[in-house]
N, C-alpha and C positions, 0 to 999 in steps of 0.2 A: 553636497550642496544644501545650505539652510536658507529658508524663507524668513523675512525679517518684517515685523510689523511694529511701527513707531505709535506712541500715543503720548498725551500730555501737553500737546501744543494748545495755543490759544491766545487771547489777547490780554495783555497786562500792562500796567502803567509804568513809566519809568521808575527805576529804583526797586521794582518788584521782583519776584522770584517765580520761577517754574521749575518742575521737574519732568523731564522727558523719559520715557521708557521705551525700550526696544526689546521685544520678545522674540525669540528664535523658535524655529519649528523643531530643532534637533540640537544635539550638543554642541556647545561652542568651545569646549575645552582646547580644540586645536586651531583656534582662530584669534587673530588680533581683531579687536573690536574698536569701532571708531564712530565718531560723530563728524559729520560735514554739513556745511549749510551754503545755500545759494539765495542770494538776494536778486531781485529783478535787475536784468541788465549787467549782472556781474557773473564771473566765474564762480564755480564751486570752490569752496576753501575748506582746509582743515579747521576743525573745532577742537578736537581732542581724540587721542587714541589710547588704548589700554592693552597691554600684552597679556599673555597667559599667566605671567608671574606678577602681573598688577603694576608693571612700571607704566607711568603715564607720560603724555606728551601733549603740549596744549599749544594752539595758535597764540601768537602774540597779543592778539586783540581781546583774548579772553582769560588770560593768565590772572590768577588771583580772584576771579569772579566766579568762574565754571569749574566744577568737579565732576570728573567722570568715574564711575565705578562698575563693577560687574559681579553678578552673582552666578556662578556657573551652575549651581544645583537648580536654580530657577530658570536657567538659560536665558538671563535677561541682562541687558546693560542699561545704565541710567546716566543722565546728564543732569546734575543740579546746577542751575543757572540762577545766580544772585547779582543784585545791583544791575539789573538789565537796563540797557540803553536803547534808544530808537534805532541805532545802527546794527543792533542785534536782530532787527526784524529780517526774517528769511524763512524759507522752507528748510527744515533740518532732516537730514538723512542720516539713517543708520547704515554702517558698513561692516561687513565681516569678512576679513581677508585669511583665506586658509593658508596656514603656515607652509605646509608641504608644496603646494602648488601656485601659491601667490594669486590665486584666483579671487575675484571680488564678487561679493553679493551685496545687492543693495536693498533697503526698504523703499516704501512708496512715498516717504516723506511726511512730515507734519509741519503746519504753518504756525509759526511764531510771530506775533506782532506786538511791538512795543510802542505803545502810543497813549497820550493823554486825552 
């Protein structure tokens, strides 16, 4: 089981960019890594996932604007967010899903606010 710590959130103007990081306490080589978000009054939704072989999947609302990547040596996953919109405002959570057991680990979340 890995512990996850997100960083990089903050306040940004519409059209701006942010880069989120998720640092794991141990190896992520056997995990599918992902980012999810939850806005006030809404359910948590998929932002992006990346497999061990670096195949990616994105939620429809972020395709073409967000990019997920991973650095297994640094035990870190990133989310580059460009062309941010007010609707992207949410708490962003890092997720690690162990392939063998399908168990999930979650970070504590980082707030992203897009506002002028």
